[in-house]
N, C-alpha and C positions, 0 to 999 in steps of 0.2 A: 289701274287708273294712271293716266299720263299727267304728271305734275310739272313737267318741263314748261318753263315760261310763266309759271303761276305767280312768281314774284313780280314779273313784268306787268301782269294784269292788276295786281295789288297796287303797284306804284302808279299805273295809269289811272286807276279809279281815284286814288288820293289826289293825284296831280290835277285831275279833272275837277274835283271838288274845290281844290285851291284856286283853280282858274275861275270857277263860278263865283267864288268869294271875291276875287279881284274885280271881276266884271260888275258885281253888285255894290261892293263897299269901297273900292279904291277910287281915289280922285282920278279923273280922266285927263291927265296931262301926258305929254309925249314920253316922259320917262316911264311912267306906269304902263303905258300902252306897249312899250318895248318889253317890259317885264311880262306882261300878259302873253306876248308873242313867244318869249323864251319858254314860259311854262307850257304853252300850247305845243311847241316843238317837242319838248320832253314827253308830253302826254302822247303825241302821235307816234314817237319812236317806240315807247313802251308798248303801245297797242300793236304796232307792226311786229314787235318781237314776240308778243303773245300769240299772234296769228301764225307766225313762222314756227315757233317751238311747240305750242300746245295744240293748235288746230291743224298743224302739219301743212300749212301753206308755204312750204319751204322751197319756193321757186326763185329763180334769179331775179325776176321782176320785183318781187316783194322785198328781197334783200337790197336791191338797188334803191327802192323807194325809202326804205329805212335809212340808208346812208345819205340819200338826198336830203332828208329832213334834218339830220344832225349835222350835215355839212355847214348849215347856216348858224348853228348854235354858237361856236366861238366868235366869229366875226360880229354877230349881232350883239353878243355880250360885250365885246370890246367897244362897239359903237355906243352901246348904252352907257358904258363908263365914260367915254369921251363926252357924250351929251350931258351927263351928270355934272361934269366939270366945265360945261359951257364951251366945249370945242365943237363948233358947228360948221366947219368948212365942208363944202361939197366933195372935196378930194378924198375925204375919209370914206366915202362910199366904195372906193377902190379896194377896201379890205374884203369886199365880197367877191372879188374876181376869182380867187382860187376855188371857192365853192361853186361858182358858176361854171368854171372850167371843168371840174369833175362831173358836175351834173350833165353837161353837154357831152363830155368824152365817154363816160361810162356806158351809155346806151349802145355805143358802137362795139363794146366788148362785153355786153351784158351776160353772155353765155359763160364768161369766166367768173361771174359772181356765184358763190356757192356757200351754203351754210354747212360747215363741217362738223359742228357739235352743238347740241343744246343741253342745257342743264336747268335745274329749278331756278338758278340765280342769273345765269348769263348765257350768251350764245357766242360761238366762234365763227368767223367768216374767212373765206379766201376771196381776194379781189385784186385787180391790177393796181400798180403804182401805190402799194400799201405804205411804203416808207415815205413817199412824197406826200400822200394824203395825211399821214401822221404829222409830218413836219408842219404843214399849213394848219393842221387841227390844233396843235399844242402851242404854237407861237402866239396866237391872240390871247390865249389863257395866261401865258407868261407875261405878256405886255400889260394885260389887265391888272395882274397882281402888282407889277412894278409901278403902274400908274396910281393905283389906290394907295400903295404904301408910301410913295413919294409925296403925294398930295396930303396924306394924313399927317405927315411930319410937320407940315406948314400950317396946320389948322389950329385955331384957338377955341372955336365954339365946341363945347362939350357934346351937345346934341348931335352935331354933324359928325364929330369923331365917332360917336356911338353908331351912327348910320353906316359910316365907312367900315368900321370894325365888323359889322354884320356881313357886309359884302366880302371883306377879306377872308373871314372865316369860311364863307361859302366857297370862295375860289380855292382856298387852301385844301378844303375837304375833297373837292372834285379833282385836285391835283395829286392826292395821295396814291391812288393806284398807278398813276403814270410814273411817279418816283420809284415806287416799289417794283414796277415792271422793268424799268431800266436797270435797277440794282440787280434784279434776278437775271436779266440778260447778260450782265457782266460775268455771271457764273454759269453761262451757257444754259440757262433755263428760260425758254421763250413762251411757255404756256400762258402766262398772264399777259404778255405783250400781244399775243395772237388774239386775245379776247378783250383788248383794252377799251375799245369804243363802247362795247356793251357794258363792261364793268363800270366805266366812267359815268355812263348814264344812270346806273344804279346809285352810285355815290352822288350824282347830281340831284337826287331826291332831297338831300340836305341843302344843296345849293338852291333848289326851288323854294324850300321853306324860308331860307334867308332872304330870297328875292321878294317873296310874298310879305314877310314881316316888314321889309324895307318899304314896299309899295303902300301898304296900309298905313304907314306912318309918314309917307311922303305927301304932304299937303300943299307944297309949294306949286303954284300954277306957273307953268313954263310956256313961253311963246312957242307956238307950233308953226 
């Protein structure tokens, strides 16, 4: 029996249940709607990875669609953090430009997308401009962490500090495989780095839980 991708199916099912809970129980303000979209993106990616690794739909198109989905994850997460702290300028939408660039560019070289390895837990891909994609993928996560940490130091309200702590823990957890991957690459071990997007999305399961907890407790109605 093929068990490759089975963890992706498990996480996809749980994240789908979390998404349903958000739709039913969370207040429908703009912040919570962004969280719903973040959880939906994670669910879609895990579903694609299950199709690729378990049902053997490991073609270039499906790999591209998986990457297209998660390309929006870091900038949307950063925009969510900006909106939480009431930064509402339209210029902030420019943070999506790198994701849009890759989504437009990759179809022209889609034949270079390939799934090189599948395991129970993660998948490894080959794709063009991998270093550049990684740079624009990690930078919004780093900025999100810095923004949350900086704003937390200026807070007095204990309940809001608790909320921000939940977000920080989620961001830190999703960053762990990146830190470990770069440490390993310093010793010429690139196995983790070559699978980092897939592994990050597995660690993002905890990130999704922190977002859901935040949204269910986020009762403040925001102007949309």
